C-alpha positions in Angstrom: 26.7 -3.2 -7.7 24.6 -3.2 -10.7 21.2 -1.3 -11.2 18.5 -3.9 -11.0 15.7 -3.3 -13.4 11.6 -3.7 -12.5 8.2 -2.9 -14.0 4.8 -3.1 -14.0 3.0 -4.8 -17.9 -0.7 -4.2 -18.6 -2.9 -2.8 -21.0 -3.9 0.1 -21.0 -1.7 1.8 -18.6 -2.7 5.3 -17.4 -2.0 6.7 -13.8 -0.4 4.3 -11.5 0.8 4.3 -8.3 3.2 1.4 -8.5 6.7 3.7 -9.4 6.3 5.8 -6.7 5.7 3.1 -4.3 8.3 0.7 -5.3 10.7 3.5 -5.1 9.8 3.9 -1.6 10.1 0.8 -0.7 13.6 0.1 -2.8 14.6 3.1 -0.2 14.1 1.3 2.7 16.2 -1.6 2.2 19.0 0.7 0.0 18.4 -1.3 -3.2 19.5 0.2 -6.3 17.1 -0.1 -8.6 14.4 1.4 -11.1 10.9 0.5 -11.5 9.0 1.5 -15.2 5.4 0.9 -17.0 5.1 -1.2 -20.1 2.0 -0.5 -21.7 1.9 -3.7 -23.9 -0.4 -4.1 -26.6 -2.3 -7.6 -26.9 -0.9 -8.1 -30.4 2.9 -7.7 -29.0 2.7 -10.2 -25.9 4.3 -12.7 -27.7 7.4 -10.9 -28.6 7.3 -8.5 -25.5 6.7 -10.5 -22.6 10.1 -13.3 -23.3 12.5 -9.7 -24.1 11.0 -8.9 -21.1 11.9 -11.8 -19.3 15.4 -11.6 -20.7 15.6 -7.3 -20.0 14.2 -7.4 -16.2 14.8 -9.0 -12.6 11.0 -9.0 -12.1 7.8 -7.5 -13.2 4.4 -6.8 -11.9 1.2 -8.0 -14.0 -2.0 -5.9 -13.9 -5.0 -6.2 -16.1 -5.3 -7.9 -18.7 -2.4 -9.9 -18.7 -2.4 -11.5 -15.3 -4.0 -15.1 -16.4 -2.0 -14.5 -20.0 1.0 -14.5 -18.9 1.7 -17.9 -17.2 1.6 -19.4 -20.6 5.3 -17.7 -20.8 6.6 -18.8 -17.5 8.9 -22.0 -16.3 5.7 -22.2 -13.3 4.2 -20.6 -10.4 4.1 -20.6 -7.0 2.1 -20.6 -3.8 -1.9 -19.8 -4.4 -1.3 -18.4 -8.1 -1.8 -22.0 -9.3 -5.6 -21.8 -7.3 -6.1 -18.3 -8.2 -4.8 -18.9 -11.7 -3.2 -15.5 -11.6 -0.1 -13.9 -11.5 1.0 -10.4 -10.6 4.8 -10.9 -9.7 7.3 -12.3 -12.3 10.9 -13.0 -10.9 12.8 -13.2 -13.9 15.8 -15.2 -12.9 13.2 -18.6 -12.9 11.1 -17.5 -15.0 8.4 -17.9 -12.1 5.6 -16.2 -11.0 3.1 -15.5 -8.0 0.5 -13.5 -6.8 0.7 -10.9 -3.7 -3.1 -9.8 -3.7 -3.9 -12.6 -1.3 -0.8 -11.2 1.2 -2.1 -7.4 0.4 -5.3 -8.2 1.8 -4.8 -10.0 4.5 -2.1 -7.8 5.3 -3.9 -4.6 5.0 -6.9 -6.4 7.4 -4.3 -7.6 9.8 -2.6 -4.3 10.1 -6.1 -2.3 10.6 -7.0 -4.8 13.1 -9.5 -6.7 11.1 -10.2 -10.3 11.4 -11.0 -12.4 8.6 -13.6 -14.9 9.9 -17.4 -15.6 10.7 -19.4 -14.3 7.6 -18.2 -12.4 4.8 -20.1 -10.1 2.1 -18.3 -10.2 -0.9 -19.5 -6.8 -3.3 -19.0 -7.8 -6.9 -18.0 -10.7 -9.3 -14.3 -9.5 -11.0 -11.0 -10.8 -11.2 -10.0 -9.6 -7.6 -13.2 -10.8 -6.1 -11.6 -14.0 -6.3 -8.6 -13.4 -4.4 -11.3 -11.7 -1.7 -13.5 -14.8 -1.7 -10.8 -17.2 -1.9 -8.7 -15.8 1.1 -12.3 -15.9 3.1 -13.2 -19.4 2.1 -9.4 -20.3 3.0 -10.4 -18.6 6.9 -13.3 -20.9 6.7 -15.2 -18.1 6.1 -18.9 -18.0 5.1 -19.4 -15.8 2.1 -22.1 -13.9 0.4 -22.2 -12.6 -2.6 -23.8 -9.1 -3.2 -24.0 -8.6 -7.5 -25.7 -7.1 -10.7 -28.1 -10.0 -11.8 -26.0 -9.3 -14.9 -22.8 -10.8 -12.8 -24.6 -13.7 -11.0 -22.8 -16.1 -13.6 -19.6 -14.9 -13.0 -20.3 -15.6 -9.2 -21.0 -19.1 -10.0 -18.3 -19.6 -11.3 -16.1 -18.4 -8.8 -17.8 -20.5 -6.4 -17.5 -23.5 -8.5 -14.1 -22.7 -8.6 -12.7 -22.0 -4.9 -14.9 -25.2 -3.9 -12.6 -27.1 -6.2 -10.0 -26.2 -3.4 -12.2 -25.6 -0.2 -14.8 -28.3 -0.6 -16.4 -27.6 2.4 -16.5 -23.9 1.1 -20.4 -22.1 1.5 -21.5 -19.7 -0.1 -24.5 -17.6 -1.8 -25.2 -15.5 -4.0 -27.8 -12.4 -4.1 -28.8 -9.4 -5.6 -26.6 -6.5 -4.0 -29.9 -4.4 -3.9 -31.0 -7.0 -1.7 -28.2 -8.0 0.7 -29.1 -7.5 4.0 -28.5 -9.3 7.4 -25.3 -9.0 10.2 -21.8 -9.5 8.7 -18.3 -9.8 10.4 -16.5 -8.1 7.3 -17.9 -6.2 4.4 -15.8 -5.9 1.2 -16.3 -4.0 -1.9 -14.4 -4.9 -4.3 -16.3 -2.8 -7.1 -15.1 0.0 -8.7 -18.0 2.3 -6.9 -17.0 5.4 -5.3 -13.3 5.2 -7.0 -12.4 9.1 -7.5 -14.4 11.3 -9.8 -17.3 9.5 -8.4 -16.8 9.7 -4.7 -19.9 10.1 -3.5 -21.2 7.0 -4.6 -21.4 3.6 -2.0 -22.2 0.3 -3.5 -24.8 -0.4 -0.7 -27.0 1.9 1.5 -25.6 2.9 5.1 -28.6 1.1 6.8 -26.6 -2.2 5.6 -23.2 -1.0 7.2 -25.2 -0.6 10.7 -25.0 -4.9 11.0 -21.1 -5.0 10.1 -18.5 -5.1 12.4 -15.9 -4.3 9.7 -15.7 -2.9 6.2 -12.5 -3.3 3.2 -13.0 -1.2 0.5 -10.6 -2.0 -2.4 -10.9 1.5 -3.9 -7.6 3.6 -2.7 -8.8 6.8 -4.1 -9.9 8.5 -2.6 -8.1 8.0 0.9 -11.5 7.7 2.7 -14.4 6.8 0.2 -17.9 7.4 0.3 -18.5 3.9 1.9 -15.6 3.9 4.2 -16.7 7.4 6.0 -20.1 5.8 6.3 -19.1 2.7 7.8 -16.6 4.7 10.1 -20.0 6.6 11.3 -21.7 3.4 11.8 -19.4 2.5 14.5 -17.3 -0.2 11.9 -13.2 -1.0 11.6 -12.9 0.4 8.0 -10.1 0.0 6.1 -9.7 1.7 2.0 -7.4 -0.4 -0.7 -4.5 2.1 0.0 -2.7 -0.4 2.2 -3.3 -3.7 0.3 -1.4 -2.0 -2.8 1.3 -1.2 -0.2 1.2 -4.2 1.1 1.7 -6.7 -2.1 4.2 -4.0 -3.3 5.9 -5.1 -0.2 5.7 -8.8 -1.2 6.6 -8.4 -4.2 10.1 -7.0 -3.6 10.6 -10.3 -1.1 10.3 -12.3 -3.9 12.3 -10.6 -6.3 15.1 -9.4 -3.9 14.7 -11.8 -0.3 14.0 -8.2 1.4 12.0 -8.1 4.6 10.0 -5.1 5.8 8.8 -4.0 9.2 5.2 -2.9 9.6 5.8 0.6 10.7 8.2 1.1 7.9 5.5 0.0 5.6 2.8 2.4 7.2 5.2 5.3 6.5 5.3 4.1 3.1 1.1 3.7 2.6 1.3 7.4 4.1 3.5 8.9 1.6 1.4 7.0 -1.1 -1.4 8.4 0.0 0.0 12.1 0.6 1.5 11.3 -3.5 -1.9 10.5 -4.9 -3.9 13.6 -3.3 -1.1 16.1 -4.7 -1.5 14.1 -8.4 -3.7 12.0 -8.8 -7.1 13.0 -7.4 -7.9 16.9 -8.5 -6.6 18.4 -4.9 -3.6 20.2 -6.8 
């Protein structure tokens, strides 16, 4: 069987965990495959995407091309159409899907966190649409905690989600004014990411009213938010499990393989160790 070829595309792409994570996942199913990184400039997108569709078996898509790639595909499947976002392309049929929602939901489940009730989502960037959309799908009520400058973006997210979930209940508050009790608080901002590891997007006092916290930041493994949440008695989960689970879901699409939770957890452990060694100054 010939070697299969995969990649991640984006611009700019600096340090990325994707090659390591996918190599570990390929190994679990004895797949002969390689995974490379392609930094594609916007002015070469029109020529590079058709070429990659011919040359590769599949590829992942990251910022800023999750929407732009759709024009080159034969179609999108699943919730990718709802979110207007594709992060996984299967080249054999030129189809696009997004595995970010799967990664999010599986990461919560593995941590014993239920997606229910009242959810606070911090931020209004692209990944917020996924977090809030999955909360809407689960029947949750969402409060967006945002900077004043991001209020229009949050309003846009609510409007888009409401098209697919007419009963969606959501409101917007300035992040500094966020208060009350929540079943889940989700940090979809980069606050707390290495190297500014002591920063938190909200005050610790707010966490005392939260049952669970999910931080999309994966570097460091235990952000200041995660540490504070656990000190307040919350269930808490960092971003690495979502990163690995969405990669596993991509391989399920490309290769038709399946992964046991215990196997994925070993990859999460290995990926965290690799990150600590190479990407956050712990050398």
